[in-house]
C-alpha positions as CSV (number, residue, x, y, z in Angstrom):
1,M,0.0,0.0,0.0
2,T,2.6,2.5,-1.1
3,L,2.2,6.2,-1.4
4,G,1.6,7.1,-5.0
5,A,2.7,10.4,-6.5
6,N,-0.9,11.5,-7.4
7,R,-4.3,10.1,-8.1
8,V,-3.7,9.4,-11.8
9,A,-3.8,5.7,-12.9
10,D,-0.5,4.4,-14.1
11,P,-1.0,3.2,-17.7
12,G,1.9,0.9,-17.3
13,A,0.5,-1.0,-14.3
14,G,0.4,-4.2,-16.3
15,V,-3.3,-5.1,-15.8
16,E,-5.8,-5.6,-18.5
17,S,-8.3,-3.2,-17.1
18,V,-8.6,-0.9,-14.1
19,G,-12.0,-0.3,-12.4
20,V,-12.3,3.3,-11.2
21,T,-14.7,3.3,-8.2
22,A,-17.4,5.8,-7.3
23,I,-18.7,6.9,-4.0
24,D,-21.7,4.6,-4.4
25,P,-20.8,1.4,-2.4
26,G,-22.6,-0.9,-4.8
27,P,-21.0,-3.4,-7.2
28,R,-17.9,-2.0,-8.8
29,P,-15.7,-3.0,-11.8
30,V,-12.3,-4.5,-10.9
31,A,-9.1,-5.4,-12.7
32,T,-8.2,-8.9,-13.7
33,A,-7.7,-11.9,-11.5
34,G,-4.8,-14.3,-11.7
35,G,-3.6,-17.7,-10.5
36,G,-6.1,-19.7,-12.6
37,G,-9.2,-17.6,-12.1
38,A,-10.9,-14.9,-14.0
39,G,-11.7,-11.5,-12.6
40,T,-15.1,-11.0,-11.0
41,P,-16.9,-7.9,-10.0
42,S,-16.6,-6.9,-6.3
43,A,-19.7,-7.5,-4.3
44,D,-21.4,-4.9,-2.2
45,R,-19.4,-4.3,1.0
46,A,-22.4,-5.1,3.1
47,G,-22.4,-8.6,1.6
48,R,-18.9,-9.4,2.5
49,P,-18.6,-11.3,5.8
50,G,-16.5,-9.5,8.4
51,L,-16.4,-6.2,6.5
52,R,-18.0,-3.0,7.8
53,P,-20.7,-1.6,5.5
54,V,-20.2,2.0,4.3
55,D,-21.7,4.5,6.7
56,H,-23.7,6.8,4.5
57,A,-24.0,9.5,7.1
58,E,-20.2,9.4,7.6
59,R,-19.7,9.7,3.8
60,A,-22.1,12.6,3.6
61,A,-20.2,14.5,6.2
62,G,-17.4,15.3,3.7
63,C,-17.0,15.8,0.0
64,G,-16.3,12.1,-0.6
65,G,-13.3,10.0,-1.5
66,L,-12.5,6.8,-3.2
67,T,-14.4,3.6,-2.4
68,A,-13.0,0.2,-3.3
69,T,-13.1,-3.4,-2.3
70,A,-10.5,-6.1,-3.3
71,S,-10.2,-9.8,-2.5
72,V,-7.6,-12.5,-2.3
73,V,-8.4,-16.2,-2.2
74,A,-5.7,-18.9,-1.6
75,D,-6.5,-22.6,-2.2
76,A,-4.4,-25.7,-2.0
77,D,-4.8,-27.4,-5.4
78,G,-3.0,-30.6,-4.8
79,R,0.7,-29.8,-4.3
80,R,0.5,-26.5,-6.1
81,P,-1.0,-23.5,-4.3
82,R,-3.4,-21.3,-6.3
83,I,-4.1,-17.7,-5.7
84,R,-7.1,-15.8,-7.2
85,W,-7.7,-12.1,-6.7
86,T,-9.8,-9.2,-7.7
87,Q,-8.7,-5.6,-7.4
88,A,-10.3,-2.2,-7.5
89,W,-8.6,1.1,-7.9
90,P,-6.7,2.2,-5.9
91,I,-6.1,-1.2,-4.3
92,V,-3.7,-3.2,-6.5
93,V,-2.9,-6.9,-5.7
94,R,0.4,-8.4,-7.0
95,P,1.2,-12.1,-6.5
96,T,4.9,-12.3,-5.8
97,G,5.3,-16.0,-5.1
98,D,3.4,-19.3,-5.1
99,A,1.7,-18.4,-1.8
100,R,2.4,-14.7,-1.3
101,V,0.8,-11.4,-2.4
102,H,1.9,-7.8,-2.1
103,L,-0.6,-5.0,-1.7
104,V,0.1,-1.7,-3.5
105,H,-1.7,1.5,-3.1
106,G,-2.1,3.0,-6.6
107,A,-2.9,6.5,-5.5
108,G,-1.8,8.9,-2.8
109,G,-3.1,8.2,0.6
110,P,-5.5,6.8,1.8
111,L,-6.9,10.3,2.2
112,G,-9.8,11.5,4.4
113,G,-13.1,10.2,3.0
114,D,-11.6,7.1,1.4
115,A,-13.3,3.8,2.2
116,L,-11.3,0.8,1.3
117,A,-11.8,-2.9,2.1
118,L,-10.0,-6.2,1.6
119,D,-11.5,-9.6,1.8
120,V,-9.1,-12.5,2.3
121,R,-9.9,-16.2,2.3
122,V,-7.4,-19.0,2.9
123,G,-8.8,-22.3,2.0
124,T,-8.4,-25.7,3.8
125,G,-4.8,-26.7,4.0
126,A,-3.6,-23.6,2.0
127,T,-0.9,-21.1,3.0
128,L,-0.9,-17.3,2.3
129,A,1.6,-14.6,3.1
130,V,0.3,-11.0,2.8
131,R,2.9,-8.2,2.4
132,S,2.8,-4.6,1.1
133,A,5.2,-2.9,-1.3
134,G,5.8,0.0,1.1
135,A,4.5,1.9,4.0
136,T,0.9,3.1,4.1
137,I,1.0,6.9,4.3
138,V,-2.4,8.2,5.6
139,Q,-2.9,11.9,4.9
140,P,-5.7,14.4,5.5
141,G,-8.1,14.9,2.6
142,R,-10.7,17.5,1.6
143,A,-13.4,15.3,3.0
144,A,-14.3,15.7,6.7
145,A,-14.9,12.0,7.0
146,P,-11.9,9.8,8.2
147,A,-10.0,7.4,5.9
148,R,-11.0,3.8,6.4
149,W,-9.5,0.4,5.7
150,D,-11.6,-2.7,6.6
151,F,-10.2,-6.2,6.5
152,G,-12.2,-9.4,6.7
153,V,-10.0,-12.6,6.9
154,V,-11.2,-16.2,7.0
155,V,-8.6,-19.0,7.5
156,G,-9.8,-22.6,6.9
157,T,-8.9,-25.9,8.6
158,G,-5.2,-26.7,8.5
159,A,-4.5,-23.4,6.7
160,T,-1.9,-20.8,7.5
161,L,-1.9,-17.0,7.3
162,D,1.2,-14.9,7.6
163,W,0.2,-11.2,7.7
164,A,3.0,-8.6,7.8
165,P,2.5,-5.4,5.8
166,E,4.9,-2.5,6.1
167,P,4.1,0.1,8.8
168,T,1.2,2.5,8.6
169,V,2.2,6.2,9.1
170,V,-0.6,8.5,10.2
171,T,0.5,12.1,9.3
172,A,-0.5,15.3,11.0
173,R,-4.2,16.2,10.9
174,A,-5.1,12.8,9.3
175,D,-7.9,10.7,10.8
176,Y,-7.6,7.0,10.1
177,R,-10.0,4.1,11.2
178,T,-9.3,0.4,10.6
179,S,-11.2,-2.7,11.5
180,M,-9.8,-6.2,11.1
181,R,-11.8,-9.4,11.7
182,I,-10.0,-12.7,11.6
183,D,-12.0,-15.9,11.7
184,L,-9.8,-19.1,12.1
185,A,-11.2,-22.6,11.8
186,A,-10.1,-25.2,14.2
187,G,-6.6,-26.3,13.3
188,A,-5.8,-23.1,11.4
189,R,-2.7,-21.0,12.2
190,A,-2.0,-17.3,11.9
191,V,0.8,-14.9,12.6
192,V,-0.3,-11.2,12.3
193,R,1.9,-8.2,12.6
194,E,0.8,-4.6,12.5
195,V,2.8,-1.4,13.2
196,V,1.2,2.1,13.4
197,V,3.5,5.2,13.4
198,L,2.4,8.6,14.5
199,G,3.7,11.1,12.0
200,R,6.7,11.2,9.7
201,N,10.2,11.6,11.2
202,G,10.2,14.9,13.1
203,G,6.5,15.6,12.4
204,A,3.3,15.4,14.5
205,G,1.0,12.5,14.2
206,G,-2.7,12.4,13.4
207,R,-5.6,10.3,14.9
208,Y,-5.9,6.6,14.7
209,R,-8.5,4.1,15.9
210,G,-8.0,0.4,15.1
211,R,-10.3,-2.5,16.0
212,L,-9.1,-6.1,15.9
213,D,-11.5,-9.0,16.5
214,L,-10.3,-12.6,16.5
215,T,-12.3,-15.9,16.6
216,V,-11.1,-19.5,16.6
217,G,-13.5,-22.3,15.8
218,G,-16.4,-19.8,16.1
219,H,-15.4,-18.7,19.6
220,P,-14.3,-15.1,20.3
221,L,-10.7,-15.0,21.4
222,L,-9.7,-11.3,21.3
223,A,-11.5,-8.0,20.9
224,H,-9.0,-5.2,21.0
225,T,-9.1,-1.5,20.1
226,T,-6.1,0.8,19.8
227,V,-6.7,4.6,20.0
228,L,-3.9,7.1,19.2
229,D,-3.8,10.8,18.7
230,G,-0.5,12.7,18.2
231,E,-2.1,15.9,19.5
232,D,-3.7,14.5,22.6
233,P,-1.5,15.1,25.7
234,A,-3.2,12.3,27.6
235,L,-2.8,9.7,24.9
236,C,0.8,10.7,24.3
237,G,1.7,11.0,28.0
238,P,2.8,8.4,30.7
239,G,-0.7,6.7,30.6
240,G,-0.5,6.3,26.9
241,I,2.4,5.9,24.5
242,A,4.7,7.8,26.8
243,G,6.4,9.8,24.1
244,G,6.8,6.8,21.7
245,R,5.9,7.2,18.1
246,A,5.0,3.6,17.2
247,V,2.6,1.0,18.5
248,G,3.0,-2.6,17.4
249,T,0.8,-5.7,17.7
250,L,1.8,-9.3,17.1
251,L,-0.8,-12.1,17.2
252,V,0.3,-15.8,17.0
253,V,-2.7,-18.1,17.0
254,G,-3.3,-21.8,16.5
255,D,-0.6,-24.4,16.2
256,A,1.9,-21.5,15.4
257,A,1.4,-20.2,19.0
258,G,3.6,-23.0,20.4
259,A,6.5,-22.0,18.3
260,A,6.4,-18.5,17.0
261,T,5.7,-16.7,20.2
262,A,7.7,-19.1,22.2
263,A,10.1,-16.3,22.4
264,A,12.2,-15.5,25.4
265,S,11.2,-12.7,27.9
266,D,13.4,-10.4,25.8
267,P,12.2,-11.2,22.3
268,V,14.8,-8.8,20.8
269,A,17.6,-10.9,22.2
270,S,16.2,-14.3,21.5
271,A,13.3,-16.1,19.8
272,G,13.9,-19.4,21.6
273,A,11.7,-21.4,23.9
274,R,9.7,-19.9,26.7
275,A,7.4,-21.3,29.3
276,P,3.7,-20.8,28.6
277,G,3.3,-18.6,31.7
278,D,6.5,-16.6,31.2
279,L,4.8,-13.5,29.7
280,A,6.6,-10.8,31.7
281,P,6.6,-7.3,30.3
282,G,10.0,-5.9,29.3
283,E,11.9,-2.8,28.3
284,R,15.0,-2.4,26.2
285,G,16.4,0.8,24.7
286,D,13.6,2.6,22.8
287,V,10.9,-0.1,23.1
288,R,8.6,-1.5,25.8
289,W,6.4,-4.6,25.5
290,A,4.0,-6.9,27.2
291,W,2.8,-10.4,26.3
292,T,-0.8,-11.5,26.8
293,D,-1.8,-15.2,26.9
294,L,-5.2,-15.5,25.2
295,A,-8.0,-17.7,26.5
296,G,-7.4,-20.2,23.7
297,P,-4.6,-21.3,21.3
298,G,-2.8,-18.0,21.0
299,R,-0.8,-15.1,22.4
300,A,-0.5,-11.4,21.7
301,L,2.4,-9.1,22.0
302,F,1.9,-5.3,22.4
303,A,4.8,-2.9,22.0
304,V,5.3,0.9,22.1
305,G,8.4,2.9,21.3
306,E,10.4,4.2,18.4
307,P,9.5,2.8,15.0
308,G,12.7,0.9,14.3
309,A,12.8,-0.7,17.7
310,V,9.2,-1.7,17.6
311,I,9.6,-3.2,14.1
312,A,12.7,-5.2,15.2
313,L,11.0,-6.5,18.3
314,L,8.0,-7.8,16.4
315,A,10.2,-9.4,13.7
316,A,12.3,-11.2,16.3
317,A,9.3,-12.4,18.3
318,A,7.6,-13.8,15.2
319,I,10.5,-16.0,14.1
């Protein structure tokens, strides 16, 4: 989801067609699909499980932005993985391996008023890694409404999801809202990394509110909301991020929980074995962290500090 130079479609993007979306959240044209499947129109956002329908009152509050929904489906076709996708401007999906896709933002932003969504399905026994081509740079727009990204993820039995996009940077005066719902079947595995940074280097940060909901086998396992505001002294003070610019979240759920977050109490120094109850908080240099044992097959790591230190911490703990 890289920052584009402007909001003009790149004629050399290498896709057969690009669907330019309108404010109307109904069915929209999309670009081509790959990996053995043809492109299909995006369904209405209200019809996609786990995705938040467009709030018309919220949209009417500003002058409007881009609205787009994309999807990625990974299946295990014998020994060969198969990835199918749809994309809608400005969301561009690029398969970059047998079981990996990169997300690219084909226009500047997201900007205020944009309403974007991604629907991810990982079929039984399949594996999918989701990355981004660069950091997501959220900027204020002419619209009074916030920018939105909604993610709905379903991981089937015996399937594996590895979600690790580049950090999201919320610039000054920007207002960004995200929601991510992850539904894992019994026996599924997921490692999810997210990093949010307030402001560019040396700049003030905007507002961010991110909702994360996780279910395993139909049972709720985690409901977590992160609220940040670079101009709110309380949220930036000792009771909040305490002067740090970045907040990181790592989820390791399912069979992966026994290995990937079996990191030592200092996950920067070691990603080796740890006892299930050894979840002591820690501090090292420019980062502070705490583990949480979930009431099910999973653990969560929350970290706050300087961007580079937070990114390194999550990367080490996810090994």
